[in-house]
C-alpha positions in Angstrom: -84.9 -60.3 -28.7 -86.4 -58.0 -31.3 -83.9 -55.8 -33.0 -84.1 -52.3 -34.5 -81.1 -51.6 -36.6 -80.0 -48.4 -38.2 -77.4 -48.2 -41.1 -75.6 -45.1 -42.4 -72.8 -44.6 -44.9 -70.7 -42.1 -46.8 -71.5 -38.9 -44.8 -68.1 -37.4 -45.7 -68.0 -35.0 -42.8 -65.4 -32.3 -43.3 -65.9 -32.1 -47.1 -67.7 -28.8 -47.5 -67.6 -25.3 -46.0 -67.6 -24.8 -42.2 -71.3 -23.7 -42.3 -72.4 -26.6 -44.4 -70.5 -29.1 -42.3 -72.0 -27.7 -39.1 -75.5 -28.2 -40.6 -74.6 -31.8 -41.6 -73.2 -32.6 -38.2 -76.3 -31.3 -36.6 -78.4 -33.5 -38.9 -76.4 -36.6 -37.8 -76.7 -35.6 -34.2 -80.5 -35.2 -34.5 -80.8 -38.6 -36.1 -78.7 -40.3 -33.4 -80.8 -38.6 -30.7 -84.1 -39.6 -32.5 -83.1 -43.2 -32.7 -81.7 -43.6 -29.2 -84.8 -44.7 -27.4 -85.5 -47.6 -29.7 -82.4 -48.6 -31.7 -80.4 -51.7 -30.6 -77.7 -51.6 -33.2 -76.1 -48.8 -35.3 -74.0 -49.7 -38.3 -71.7 -47.1 -39.9 -70.6 -48.5 -43.2 -67.5 -46.4 -43.8 -66.6 -42.9 -44.8 -68.2 -41.2 -41.9 -65.6 -38.5 -42.5 -64.2 -37.3 -45.8 -60.8 -38.1 -44.3 -59.7 -39.5 -41.0 -56.1 -39.9 -39.8 -55.8 -40.6 -36.1 -52.7 -39.5 -34.3 -51.8 -40.8 -30.9 -52.2 -37.5 -29.1 -54.3 -35.4 -31.5 -57.9 -35.7 -32.5 -59.4 -33.9 -35.5 -61.4 -30.9 -34.5 -64.9 -30.1 -35.6 -66.8 -33.3 -34.6 -67.5 -32.8 -30.9 -71.3 -33.1 -31.3 -71.1 -36.3 -33.3 -68.6 -37.9 -30.8 -70.9 -37.0 -27.9 -74.0 -38.4 -29.6 -72.1 -41.7 -30.4 -71.0 -42.0 -26.8 -74.5 -41.3 -25.5 -75.7 -44.3 -27.6 -73.0 -46.7 -26.4 -73.5 -45.5 -22.8 -77.2 -46.4 -23.3 -76.3 -49.9 -24.3 -76.7 -49.5 -28.1 -74.1 -51.5 -30.1 -72.3 -49.2 -32.6 -70.4 -50.9 -35.3 -68.0 -49.0 -37.6 -66.8 -50.6 -40.8 -63.7 -48.7 -42.0 -64.0 -47.2 -45.5 -61.6 -46.0 -48.1 -61.5 -42.4 -46.7 -60.7 -43.8 -43.2 -56.9 -43.6 -43.8 -55.9 -44.4 -40.2 -57.8 -45.5 -37.1 -56.1 -46.3 -33.8 -58.2 -46.8 -30.7 -60.1 -43.5 -30.2 -63.4 -44.8 -31.3 -63.1 -48.1 -29.3 -61.6 -46.7 -26.1 -63.2 -43.3 -25.9 -66.6 -43.9 -27.5 -67.2 -47.6 -27.1 -67.6 -48.2 -30.9 -66.5 -51.5 -32.5 -64.2 -51.1 -35.4 -63.8 -53.5 -38.4 -61.2 -53.4 -41.1 -63.0 -56.1 -43.2 -66.6 -56.9 -44.2 -68.8 -58.3 -41.4 -71.2 -61.3 -41.5 -73.9 -61.2 -38.9 -77.1 -62.9 -37.9 -79.9 -60.6 -36.9 -83.3 -62.1 -36.0 -82.3 -65.3 -37.9 -81.4 -63.4 -41.1 -78.0 -63.4 -42.6 -76.5 -60.0 -43.2 -73.3 -59.2 -45.2 -72.1 -55.7 -44.4 -69.2 -53.9 -46.1 -68.2 -50.5 -47.2 -67.7 -51.9 -50.7 -64.2 -50.7 -51.6 -62.1 -53.5 -53.1 -65.0 -55.8 -53.8 -65.4 -54.8 -57.5 -63.5 -57.0 -59.9 -62.5 -54.3 -62.3 -61.1 -52.0 -59.6 -57.5 -53.1 -59.6 -56.1 -49.6 -59.3 -57.9 -49.0 -56.1 -57.0 -52.4 -54.7 -53.3 -51.6 -55.1 -53.8 -48.1 -53.5 -55.7 -49.8 -50.5 -52.7 -52.1 -49.8 -50.4 -49.0 -49.8 -52.7 -46.9 -47.5 -53.1 -49.8 -45.1 -49.4 -50.5 -44.8 -48.4 -50.3 -41.2 -44.9 -48.9 -41.8 -46.2 -46.2 -44.1 -48.9 -45.3 -41.6 -46.3 -45.0 -38.9 -44.0 -42.9 -41.1 -46.9 -40.6 -42.0 -47.8 -40.2 -38.4 -44.5 -38.4 -37.9 -45.7 -35.6 -40.1 -47.1 -32.5 -38.2 -50.9 -33.0 -37.9 -51.7 -29.7 -39.7 -49.7 -30.7 -42.7 -50.7 -34.4 -42.4 -54.4 -33.6 -42.4 -54.0 -31.3 -45.4 -52.3 -34.2 -47.3 -55.1 -36.6 -46.2 -57.7 -34.1 -47.4 -56.1 -33.8 -50.8 -55.8 -37.6 -51.1 -59.4 -37.9 -50.0 -60.6 -35.6 -52.8 -58.6 -37.7 -55.4 -60.2 -40.9 -54.1 -63.7 -39.4 -54.1 -63.2 -38.1 -57.7 -61.9 -41.5 -58.8 -65.0 -43.3 -57.3 -67.5 -40.8 -58.8 -66.0 -40.9 -62.3 -65.2 -44.7 -62.4 -67.4 -46.7 -64.7 -68.0 -49.9 -62.8 -70.2 -51.6 -65.4 -73.9 -52.2 -65.7 -76.2 -50.9 -62.9 -73.7 -50.8 -60.1 -70.1 -51.8 -59.5 -71.1 -54.0 -56.5 -74.1 -55.7 -58.0 -72.1 -58.9 -59.0 -70.5 -59.2 -55.6 -73.9 -58.7 -53.9 -75.5 -61.3 -56.2 -72.9 -63.9 -55.3 -73.3 -63.3 -51.6 -77.1 -63.6 -51.9 -76.7 -66.8 -53.9 -74.4 -68.2 -51.2 -77.2 -67.8 -48.6 -77.2 -64.2 -47.4 -80.6 -62.5 -46.9 -79.3 -58.9 -47.0 -76.2 -57.4 -48.5 -75.7 -53.8 -47.4 -72.9 -51.5 -48.7 -71.9 -47.9 -49.6 -68.8 -46.6 -51.4 -70.2 -46.0 -54.9 -72.7 -43.3 -53.8 -75.5 -44.9 -55.8 -78.6 -45.3 -53.7 -80.1 -48.7 -54.5 -82.6 -51.1 -52.9 -83.0 -54.2 -55.1 -84.4 -57.7 -54.7 -82.1 -60.4 -56.0 -83.4 -64.0 -55.9 -84.4 -64.6 -52.2 -82.4 -61.7 -50.9 -82.0 -57.9 -51.0 -79.1 -55.7 -52.0 -78.9 -52.2 -50.5 -76.5 -49.4 -51.2 -77.0 -46.5 -48.9 -75.9 -43.8 -51.3 -74.3 -40.7 -49.8 -75.2 -37.8 -47.6 -73.5 -35.5 -50.1 -76.5 -36.0 -52.3 -79.4 -36.8 -50.0 -79.2 -37.7 -46.3 -80.8 -41.0 -45.6 -80.5 -44.1 -43.4 -81.4 -47.7 -43.6 -83.8 -49.2 -41.1 -84.3 -52.9 -40.3 -87.3 -53.5 -38.1 -89.9 -56.2 -37.8 -88.2 -58.3 -40.4 -88.3 -55.5 -43.0 -85.6 -53.3 -44.5 -86.2 -49.8 -45.9 -84.2 -46.7 -46.8 -85.7 -43.6 -45.2 -84.8 -40.0 -46.1 -83.6 -37.7 -43.4 -84.4 -34.1 -43.1 -82.4 -31.1 -44.1 -83.1 -27.5 -43.1 -86.2 -28.6 -41.2 -87.8 -30.4 -44.2 -88.1 -34.1 -45.0 -86.7 -35.1 -48.3 -89.4 -36.5 -50.7 
């Protein structure tokens, strides 16, 4: 079966003003509608939202169009895979039960048309990122997540938003070394036999050949909306439109 796969990462929905976020959500919705007739798999490589904390009975407001577009895809038989990022503070079962989206807490290895793909958000894969690795263990602690869920959603989401800003500032200001903080990790994966290594997290848009493979970082929609396309054995990063114009 021939595959058409779409990859997006680091949209950080909810970051900016209401008006700007409504425009961004419409851009995502338009992209998902556009790809629906042809796409077979959609991969969201983390940080779809600037913060996400899922309560048992409460869903964050403001993303109705996105949720509807995602459910339309899964209802049409498209596989939607969501790799949790560092701004995804807590997921329960909303995406899986309500939208039919497959959630992953760890990197994913997958064969697509005979090619080996290594997919990850990228957080925690950088050797010199000890501070974040410690923070990740704390944020993923089940007891602390349960305790946090007792906080009223209005206050809890405000806290999550503040933590998210700190995490984003840390990522943007951190010096990960030459070229890209994930380049060494990607190189090792390619040397071990992977054809494509695709990540996000650092917000640095990169498409680089390494030995017999390719390393892709999808950048961030905060800077320039784009998506990865794998079709006919070829991967490319395509810019997506804003305010009716295609980015050059």
